[in-house]
N, C-alpha and C positions, 0 to 999 in steps of 0.2 A: 413605234407608227409603223401602222401595221400600211400604207398605201397613201402616195401624195401624186399627184401627176397634176401641175400646171397646161391647160391648153392655150397655146397663145394666141390662137383665133377668139377664145375667150377672152382672154385679156383687152384686145382689138376692140371686141367689141365694145366691150365694160367703159376701156375710154372713150369711144365712138357715142356709147350713149349720153354720157357724162360733160364731155365738148361742150356742145349746145347747152349746157346748160351755167358751164364757167362763161360761153360767152355773152350767155345775156344777160350775169353777175356785169361783165365789162362792160357791157355797153347800158346799164342801169347806172352804175357807180360814172360812168363819162357824163351821162345824162343828170348826176346831180350838181356840177359845180356852179352849170348856166344857171340851175334851178333857185340855187343859191343864192348866186347872184343876183336874180331876179328877186327874191324875198326881203335879201337884203335892201333893196332899193326903195321898194315899196317902203320901208321901216322909216325911210326917210329920219334918219334918226344917224347923226356919226357913230355917236356912242355905240347904240346897238350893231350895228353896221360893222364897228373896229370889234366888237365883243365876238357876233359870229364869225368872222374871216379870219381872229386868230386862234377861236377854239377849233374851227376848221381844219388851221394850216399844222397848230401844234398840237391835235391829239385824234380827227378823224381823221385828214390824209395819212400819215405814218401806219394806222390801222389797216387803211385799206390799201395800201401800198402790199406790208406784211402778207398781207391775206391773198397778195394777188399770187407774189411768188412764193407762198406756201404751194397752192393749186397748184404752180407749173413747175416744181419741188417736186412734187408727189405722183404727179403725171409721170418728171422724168424718169422719179425712182424706182416705179412699177414697169415703167421701161426697160429700163437697165439692171434690172433684178430680172426679168425676164429674159431680156438676152444673155444674162449669165445663165441661168435654169439650163435653156436651151444648147448653149454653149458646155458646160458639164456632162447633158446628156451624151452629145455630140461624142466629147472624152471616154466616157466611160462605154457609150457603144464599143468604141475606136479600142478599146482597151480591155475587154472582152472577147473581141474578135481576133487580137493579137495573140491573147490568151488561149482561145482555141486553135489558134495556126498554132502556135505552140506545144500543145498538149500532145498535136497533130505530128508535126516535124521539129522533134524536138533541135535547138539546135547544137547537144550535143554529140549526134549522133554523127560516124561519116558520111559522107555526101555516098548515095549506090548501096548503103544499106535493104531502104523500104522499095 
């Protein structure tokens, strides 16, 4: 690997650009339940009503919940990884600075020699 650089500001921009889409998805999914209820009521059939509600509760609701959790986990993972990258950069810079100082002023020399 010749070069790798993560720009935290770029990561923040990507997360900020994705956030409205995630919010729009959440809004659309929240509006799904009332629309489903209207559709079920319009059928005027207890059997169809029960079948549609059962399908939604057993199949689609868990998928929607899992999708929501994955979106949140992905965003949190990106933030955590970026924070770890920045902390690693700071630690490497501190170690390099300490090594530079140690090369100029070795700890094994007696004081007053330089």
